[in-house]
N, C-alpha and C positions, 0 to 999 in steps of 0.2 A: 191721619189725613196728610195729604200732600198738596203742594202748590201747583197751580197751572197758570202759565204765563203766555200771553200772545202780545205782539207788538204792532203798533201802527206808526210808521216812520214817514215823516215829511222831509224830503231831501230837496233843497233849493238847487235848481238846475244852473250849472255854470254857463251862463249865456250873457252876452253884452246887452241884450234887450229883453223885454218882458214877453210873456207867453202869447198875448194877443195884441200887443201894441209895440210901437217903436221906441218907447221910453227906455232910457238907460237904467241899468241895474248897478247900484253902487251903495256900499255900506257906509253909514254915517254921513250921508249927504245932508245938506240943510233941509229941514222939514218942508214937505210939499214942493220940492224943487224938481222932482222927476215924475211928474204926473201929466199924462196926456188926457185929451178929452174923453177917450174911452175909459181910461183908468178911473176918472171921476164920474163915469156913467152919465155923461151929458146926452140928452135925447138925440137920436139920429146917428150916433157913432156905432160902428160895427167892428167885430173882432177880425183880425188877420193873423192866422196861425204862424208861429215862428218855427221854421224848419229845423233850426238847431235844437230846439227843445224836443222835437219828435225824434231826432237822431239820438239825442242823449238817452231818452227813454228806451229806445230800441237797443242801444248798446248795453244799457244796464240790464235789460231783460235777457239779452243773450249771455251776458257774463254770469247771470244767476240761473242759467239753464231753463229759462221760461220759454213757453210757446208764444210766438209773436202773432197776434191777430192781424191778418192782412187788411181787415176792415174793423175799425173801432168807431165808437160813437161818443158824442159829447152830450152832457145833460146839465140842467140847471138844478142846483141844490139850494132851496130857499131857506134863509134865516135872516133875521132882522137885527143886525148889529150896526152901530154907527160907523165902524171901520170897513163895512162892506156896502158901499154906496148904492149898488144896484139892487140890493135886497136878495141877491142870490150869488152863488159861486158856480162858475163853469167847471165841471168835473167830468169823470167818466164812470158812471155808476152801473149802467146796463152792460156795456161791452168795452172793457178796458183794453189798453194797447198790448198788455202782456199778462199771461196767466200761467199757473202751474209750474212754479220754479222751485229751486232748492238752494239753500245756503248752508254750506258745510263750514263749521267753525271749530276752533280748538282752544283749549285753555289749560293752564298748568294746575293740576289737581293732585289728589292723593294726600296721604298723611303728611308728607314732607313738602308738598306743593311743588314737586319737581317732575311729576308724571304727566305726559300729554294725554288729555282726554279729548276725543274728537266726536262731535255729534252733528246732526243735520236738522234743519227745520224747513218745513215746506213754506213756500211763498204763494199765497193765494192769488195775488194780482199786483200789478203795477199800473197805476193810472195817472194820467196827466191832469193837472188842475191848476187854477190860479190862486195865489196867496191873497190874504186880506191885508188891509192897512193895519196901522197900530193905533191903539187907544192909550193916551198918556194921561194919567190921573194927577191933577194938581190939587193936592189935599188942602194947602193953605187957602187957596182961592175957591175951593169947592167946585172945580171945573174939570171937565174931561176934554182934552185936546186930541184932535185927529191928525195923523200924519199918513198920507196916502202914497208915500214913496214906495212902500212895499206892495201896495195893491196891484195885483196883476202879474207879479213876479211868478215865473214858471216853477211848479213843484212836481215832483214825482212822489206819489203816495204808495208806499210799499206795505202790504198787509201780510204779516207773518202769522201762521196758524198757531193756536194755543198748544204748543208742543214742548215748551220749556218748563222747567220745574223750580227754578230759583233765580235770584238776581245775578248770580255769577254767570249762569248760562246766557241770560239775556244780554248782559254787558259784553260777553265774549262775542255774541252774534253781532251786536252793534259795532264793536271794534273791527270785526272782519268786514262788515259792510262798508264802514268808513274807508278801510284800505282799498277795497275794490273800487269804490266810487272815485277815490283820489287817483288810483292807478288809471282808471278810464278817463279821468278829467271831466266827468259829467257832473260832479259836485265836489266842492272843496271839503265838505264835511265838518266844518268848524262849529261845534255845538254852542260854544260861548257866543258866537255871532248869529246864532239862529239858523245857520245853514243846514243843520240836521236837527230835527225836533222829534222827540220820541215820546209816545204815549203808551203806557203799559196797561193791558187788560189783565187783571189778577183775580183769581178765584181759588178756592180750595175744595177738595172732595176726598171721599174715601175711594181708593182704587177699585175699579169695577162698577162704581155707581156713577150716575149722571153728574156732570160738572155743576158746581155750585153757582150761586149768584155772583156776578163779577162786578168789580169796581174798576174805574178807569183812573189811572194816576197820571197827572200832568205836571208841568213846571219842573222838568228835569233837564239840566243843561250839561251833564257829563255822564260818561259811562259808569264812573265810580258812584255817583249819586243815584244812577239808575239801579244799580245792584242794591244799594242800601234801601232805596224806596220800596223796591219789590219785596225784599226780605222782611222789612218792617210790616208791609201790608199783609203778607202771608201770615206772619205771626199774629197780627192784630185780628185777622179773620178767624184763625184757629182758636184763639183765646175767647173771642166773642161767641163762637158756636159752642165751645165747651161749657160756657156759662149759661147756655140756653138762649142766647140772643139770636138775632136775625141780621144777616149781612144785607145792607141796603144797596140797591142798584144806583150808584151815584158816582159823580166825578170828584176826585180828591186831588189836592195839590201837595207836593212834597216840600216840607219846610227844612231847609238845609241846616239851620241853626239848632233846631230841636231833634232833627233826624226822624221826624214823624210825618204822617200824612194827615191832612186836614180837609174836611168837607168843603166843596166849592158850590155844587148845585146838584139837584136831583135830576138824574138822567131821564127819568120818565117824562119830564116836561119837554124834552128836546128830541123826541123820536120822529115826529112827522115833518120831514123836510120837503114834502110835496115835490118829489123829483118829476121833471118833465123833460122831453127832448129839447135840446138847444136849437131853436129855429134858425139861428143866423150862421150856423156852421154845418156844412155837408159832412157825410161820413168821412173819416180819416182813413185813407188807403195807403199802404206801403207795398212795395213790390220786390221781386227778385229781378236781376238783370234780364233774364230770359222771358219775363212775364210782363214787361212794360208795354201797355197798349200802343198801337200805332198812332202816331200823331202827338204823343207826349214826349217832351224833352226830358231825357234821362237825368239831366243835371238839375231838373226842377222837382224831382221826386226822391223819396227816401228808398234806397236800395238795401234790403236786409242782408243779402249775401255779401255785398261790398263792406258793410259795417262789420259783419262777422269776420271777414278776412283781415280787417284792419285792427282787430282787438289786440291790445298789448298783452304782454306776459302777466297773467294774473297772480295774486299772492300765493295761492295754493300751488300753482305750477312752479313758481319761483322757489318755494320751499323744497319741493321735490328735486328741482335742479341742484340746489345747494347740497342736499344730502347725497345725491349721486356724484356730483362733481368733486366735492371736497371730503366725502366720507365722514361727515359730521352727524351728530345726533339730531333727530327730528326736533327735540326740545330747543337745541341751539338754533336751528333754522327758523323756528317759530319766533324766537327773540330777535334774530337778525332782521327778519322781514317786518316785524311789528314795531320795532323801535326806530323812529325817524332818523335816518342818516347812518344807522349802524351798519347796514349791509354795504354801503359804499365805503365806509371806513375799513371794514374787514377785508373786502376784495382789494382795496388799495394796498393794504399791508401785505396780503398774499402775493400780489404782483411785484412788490418791492423787496421781497426777501426770499431766501432759499429755504426758510424754515417750513416744516410740514404744516399744511392747513390745520391739522388737529392741534398742533402746538399753538398756532396763531389764535385759534378759536378759544383755547384755554386762557390765553393772556387777555384777549378782548373781553370774554365773558366774566372772568373772575376778577382780574386786576382793574381793567378799564371801567367796565360797567359798575363794578362794586364801588370804585372810587367816585365815579360820577354820581351814583345814588347817594353816597354819604354827603356829597357836597350839594346835592339837589341841582345838578347841572344836566343840560342836554348834551347830546353827542357833538352838536355844532359848537358848543361852548367848552369842549375838552381842552385842557391846558397841554395835553400831549397829542400832537398831530399824528396822523397815520404814518407820515414819513419818519418822524422821530421814533415811533414804536418799531417800525421796520429796521431802523438802524440799531436800536437796542437789541432786537432779536438776532441781528447779524453778529453783534459782539458776543452775544450769549452762545450762538452756534459755533463761533470761532474759539470759544473758551477764554476770551479776553476778560470776561467778568463772570461772577457767580450768579446763580439764580436769586439769591437773597439780596445781592447788591443791585441787580436789575429791578427788583420789586421796589426797592427804596427810591 
């Protein structure tokens, strides 16, 4: 048997205001201090769509090779939680803003963990939707408190097809998505702050046979824990089936302390969301510069071709550029781009020394990164600045010091 993994990812859009109201978006603000009448679902309030959120979704879709629907629709998804005061969420179930994309990701695999493994996963759709508030449980007082600061914050939900086979692949896909979103500026991707929330759909099956019953794993706040949760769940399901048991269609939470997944609720009780068209929002339309209808102000609409032209250099393109420009290994370009601040450090050293880029990358990857890992430091915390390393390499090139002395 093998594992099958699909992901549902909620990315909080990097916007100053919420998706359908003018309320500010701010992490760790005092409870219920950023709540408009619409966020609290007071009668008579209507949604006003945030253009920035639409642009962010379109940019993300373009970067992930999606087809952008020039017309998309909003729907109501009904469920009754205390932190969803309207009793429904505005989302895009029928016709989302972007569909049929692809995410290509890489990770270091092989027996020595130093070989580049590159794979792709299809992205079914990207849809705009509003976030819920937060329920805070006060156990000593036996109370549940509600904070609506997060209610109505714009989200992009990205649905990845079940085409990954293990936790390592899923974690690599999430890390690559984080890099892309951060490069675009559409989401900061901080999982610890809830800016990127990942749910994993996990099942097992015998190759060539239909997929097994899946479970949904929640409560994952880092790519590392995502890999552990998925691998544990795959192993749990395999052992259960080998013992003659039946996998339940349920939602499970990952417990970081024990490294296990625990049942939360039975999914069969939560299937009927009674979707219906959102009556207070017209169809969402985006255009190309040449197709803007007469009478519409181009500055007031979302222009797909202009967003496409303004996309920054994406991580995959950056890695290819590094390989071609500096003749370094793809494995090294992968690490340079994926480690925060390392690429800027490397290019600063290259510009400040006459040493060959291949020699610079050797020092950066082996000596610098190795030392930082031993001390559990980030590149920004390095005791050796890029200027200092460039001077050291210059002395080494001039023969003023030996290699062993330079390493010390």
